[in-house]
C-alpha positions as CSV (number, residue, x, y, z in Angstrom):
1,M,-123.4,-218.5,147.3
2,L,-125.5,-217.6,144.3
3,A,-122.4,-217.4,142.1
4,T,-121.3,-220.9,143.2
5,S,-124.7,-222.4,142.4
6,L,-124.8,-220.7,139.0
7,S,-121.3,-221.9,138.1
8,G,-122.2,-225.5,139.1
9,I,-125.3,-225.4,136.8
10,A,-123.1,-223.9,134.0
11,E,-120.6,-226.7,134.4
12,F,-123.3,-229.3,134.3
13,E,-124.8,-227.8,131.2
14,R,-121.3,-227.7,129.5
15,D,-120.8,-231.4,130.2
16,F,-124.3,-232.2,129.0
17,I,-123.7,-230.4,125.7
18,S,-120.3,-232.0,125.2
19,E,-121.8,-235.5,125.8
20,R,-124.6,-234.8,123.3
21,V,-122.1,-233.6,120.6
22,K,-119.9,-236.6,121.1
23,S,-122.8,-239.0,120.8
24,G,-124.0,-237.3,117.7
25,L,-120.6,-237.5,116.1
26,A,-120.4,-241.2,117.0
27,A,-123.8,-241.8,115.5
28,A,-122.8,-240.0,112.3
29,K,-119.6,-242.1,112.0
30,A,-121.7,-245.3,112.6
31,G,-124.0,-244.2,109.8
32,S,-120.9,-243.9,107.5
33,K,-121.1,-240.2,107.2
34,T,-117.8,-238.4,106.4
35,L,-116.9,-235.8,109.0
36,G,-114.8,-232.7,108.5
37,R,-114.1,-230.5,105.6
38,Q,-114.9,-231.5,102.1
39,T,-112.0,-232.6,99.9
40,G,-111.3,-231.2,96.5
41,E,-110.9,-227.8,94.9
42,R,-112.2,-224.7,96.8
43,P,-113.9,-222.0,94.8
44,Q,-111.9,-218.9,94.1
45,V,-112.9,-215.9,96.2
46,R,-113.4,-212.7,94.2
47,S,-111.5,-209.8,95.4
48,T,-113.9,-207.1,96.5
49,R,-111.1,-204.6,96.6
50,A,-110.4,-205.1,92.9
51,E,-114.1,-204.4,92.2
52,G,-114.0,-201.2,94.2
53,Q,-116.3,-202.5,97.0
54,G,-113.8,-203.2,99.8
55,P,-112.6,-201.0,102.6
56,G,-110.1,-198.3,101.6
57,C,-111.5,-197.9,98.1
């Protein structure tokens, strides 16, 4: 019975968090924010293995 009560509370909390995130995303879209990853060039990642800092060096 305790497990059932806790799972019900967890489900309610999950739904509440999901609703909050969706409303936040809708508000950001309404405020003309761009959502998602940034466009353009991504910076080059230095190879730590080439510098002798990575695993197996």
